N, C-alpha and C positions, 0 to 999 in steps of 0.2 A: 272190487267193489268197495272197498274202504277208501280207495283212492278217490273213486268218484264222489263217496258220500263229503268227502273232505272237499273236494273243488268246489260242489254244492252248496256246504256250507259257506266256504269263503265268500263263493259267489252272494250267497243272499246276504252276507254280512256288508258286501261291497254297496249292494244296491241300497240295504237300509240306511248305510251312512251317508251315501248319495243324495237319498231321500229326506234323510234328517238335516242334510244341510240344504237343501233347496226349500224346504218347510222354515228353518230359521231364518234364511234370506227373505222370504215372505213376510216373517213375522217381523224383521229387523225394518224393513220398508215400510211395513204398517205402522211401527211406532215412530220411526221419522217423520212419516206424513202427520199422523195423531200431534207429535211436538210442534207442526208449523204454527207458527202465530198468523191468524187469521187479521189482514187489514183490508178493510173496506174503503174502495176508493171511487171518487165520482170523477169522472172524466166529460169534459165539456161538450164533446164530441167524438161521432167515431169516423176518423179519416187515415188515409195511408200517411198523411205529414206525422203521425204519431208513431211511425214504424217502429223505431229505436225501444219504444215501452213494449209491444206486443211482440218485438224479439227478445225482451229479455223476461216476456213472460214464457214464450213457447220455447226458449234455449234453456228454461230451469234456473236462471239466475236469481231470481228471487229465492227459489227455494233454496238453492244455495247457500242463502242468507236466513235461513230458517222461517220465512213468509208465505205466506199463502195469499194471493192476491182475491178480491172479490170485487171486481169492476162494474163498475153501473155508470151507464150513460146518462148525464143529468144537462140535458141541453139549456145552455147560457150559464155565462159566469157568475151573474147574481144567483141562479139558482145552487149553483156549485158550491158557491161561497155560503149559501144558507144550509147546507146539507151538511158543510162543515160547522159550523157555528150552533147547528141543533143538537150536535152529535149524532145525526144519522150516518154519517162517514165518519172515517178518521183523518182521512187524506184527500184533497182535494187537486186537482189538475186543470187549471184555467188559464186565462191569460193574468200577468201580474199586477195588472191594474186593480183586479177584485180586492185585492189585498189593501192597496193604496186607499181606494173608497170606505174599506170597512175599519181602517185605522182612523181615518179623517174624520169617523162618524162618531168618533168617542168610544168604540168598543174596546173593553177592559180585556178580556182576553181574546183580543186580535190574532187575525191570521199571519203568520209568518213563510216566506218562500225559502226552502232548502235547496231545489235542484229544478234546473231549468233542464228543457229537453230541447227547445227549439230556440232559435235565434234571430231568424225572420218570420215576417209574415208568410203563411201559408198560401193564401189566396192569387188565383192567376185571373190576369184580364179576359174577359171572352167578350168578342164583337158579334155582333150579328151579321155584319160585313166584313167580308174578306180585305185586308190592306195587306201591299205588300211590304211597303216601309212605312209602319204605325210609328208614330210620336204620342205623346201625351198632348199635344196640341191639337189631335184629331177629336180629342172629348170635349173641346169648346161646342157648346151649344147641345150638346146631347145630353142624355138623360142614363144616368147610370145606375141600378140595383148593388148598393153599398154595403149593406149591413146593419146592423142595432144600433143606434146613436149610443155613443158612449162606451161602444164595445172596440177592442184592439184593431179587429179587421178594418173596419171605417176609419177610426182615426190615424191609423197607419196609412191606409189609402189617402186620406186629404194631405196629411204631412207627404207626401211623396210627391202629389200635385204642389202644395207648394213649394216646395224645396225644384221645382221645375218651372215655376212661374206661373202656373194654374192657380186662379183663384176658385176655391171648390165652393163657394157660394154666389158667386156672379158670372163666374164664364163655364157652368154647367148646371145640369139638377142631379142631384144625390137622392135618389129613394131610400130614407133608411126607416120605412113604416114594414118591411118585408121581413118577415122571420126568417130566421138564419136557414132552417130544415126547408123552406117554403122557396126560396131563391132560385135554385134552381127550376121548379115548375113554373114559378111567374116568370121567367126571361122564355122559357119553350112557348108559355101561352101567349106571347107576345107584348107583354112590357118591357120598354126600355131599349135602350140599343146599345147595351154593354152590361155585364154582372161581374162581379168578383166571387169568383167561385174556389172552394178548396176540391182537391181530389177526394174521391173519383169521381167528384160533378163535373167539373172541367172537360175530362176527357169523355164523358157521357155526353154531354153536350157536341163535342167534335164529332164524336163516331155516329151520332143522329143527324149528322148535316146541317145541324141546325145554330152553329157556332164555330169561332176561332180564337185559339189564345193567340194573343198578340203582344202582351208581358205578362211579368211577374211581379204583384204589389213587393212581395220581400226585397227587390233589388233596389225599389225606389225608398223602402222605409228605414234602410240601414239593419245595425245589428241591435237587440235588445232583448232582454230575458222575456220572449214573446209567450209561450206558456212554460210555465213552471208547476212543479207539485207544491203544495202547501199544507199546513194542518196549525191550529192554533198554539199559541205559545204554550199554552199549559199541559197539550198532547206531547210536542216536545219535550218541555224539562221533565215529562214523568217517563217517556220511553226512548230516550237519548240510541239507544241500542236499534230499535226499530229503524230510526232517522237515519243512521250511519248505515245498515244493511240496506235500506231500500234506496238509499242514492248509489252505494257502492252496485247493486243490480242495475239501475239506470245507466251507469256509467259503463258497466259491460254492455248495455245494448247500444250506447252510443259507439262505443269501439269496435263494436260487430260492424253495423252498417256502414261505420267509415272503410273498413276494411273487406269488406266482402263484396261478390261480386251480386249486383240486382235479383237475376235471376234466383240465385241461391237465398236471397233474401227473402223474395216473395213465395219460393217453396215453401220457407219456415212459419210465414205469419200468414200464409193463406187460409188457415183455419179462422181466421179474423176476417176474412173477406171472401168468403166461397161464393159471392154472387157475381164475382168478378172472373173472367179469365184468368187463367198464370199469363199469359201475354200482356194483356193489359195492367195487370198488377204489375209485373215487371217494368211496364213502362212508364209506369207514373212514380215507382220508386226512384228508378232512374232519371227522371225529371225532377227529384227534389235532392235527388245528390247532385246532378249538375249545378242546381240554381244554390248549394251550399245550405239548406236550408236548415240543418241538424247541428245544435251546440257541439264545439267539441270535447267540452266536459260539462259537467252539471254547475260548475261555479259560476255565480252572478256577478260579475265587476261593478265598483260602483259608478263606471262610468257609463255602462249599459242600462245601468239602473237610473241613472241621469236623463239618460235619451229617451228611457221611456216617459217619466214625467215632462220631457221637455215636449214631447208627442202629445201628451194627453193635454196639457196647458195649453199647447196652440189649438188643440180642436177646443177650448173654453170648457173643459171639463175639470179643472184642476185650480182652485183658489190657493191652495198651501200644498208644497212640496210635504214629503212623508220620509222620516230619516233612514238611512240607508241601515244604519247599525242596527233598528228595530225591526226592520220589515223582510231583511236578509238576515239567514242562521250562520250565526259566528262559530260555531261548535262544532267546525269538521276538523 
């Protein structure tokens, strides 16, 4: 009888110890979560083009750096800049051209880029007609829905045309009046012969049998800090550890998509695109991987920044170049 009592007591002690460890572990995790620094981020668009960032969130890379991401869709680079400047968000994510415009406007607490995510334009050229051997010469005399005037998608497209001997003002008509979010709908509605679309919109048009992807704008535009993270100069100065941790998380995301199978990436970021099938999401990720759209790392070189300003100048949107050492964070 005594032996049974002793065994029972020992068993209860073991169970109590096990429960204590579980409760203590849960409390530790709660404390860790409560200690995360919330960082508000405004993203210019919600697209699979930004897969490395979504992977960084889903894989817990930001949490590893003590950061909790509060992500908000803020359509338009100008609106992202306004949100950062007003203090509504801490960090903006948009085309780097927005920081140039802000700096040249004379803003004292201007926006500084500290990490790039993509190195090429993310748009694909979609045609209403099927071409077996499409060339940019096929755009002559046609109408293209190209995006907002002064925005990187439109300016990169025009640059690519000029580099291939096509005059964007005289050889074709580019409609810049259509809002970014409405471009797919306008094309489906019968407007224009071509449209430049990010994913998943390009694949959506293809699957409906209403268009065909005939080219990648990113191939024609070359490498630039196409979309990058920025923050006010004062925020970066006051929060260097957040900037460092944020950059580290994005670098991990970039490394992950470079080294991981497209299907596995799709599974990991599926929560961000539940409206798509896993097969479609996989196909789009593979399309961006094949076209080398994502940056190798977050660094922004002076050559790439100069090329960005070359594109903007060519589009007639820049009178004065902005200094690299002012607009690209040097504190890494």
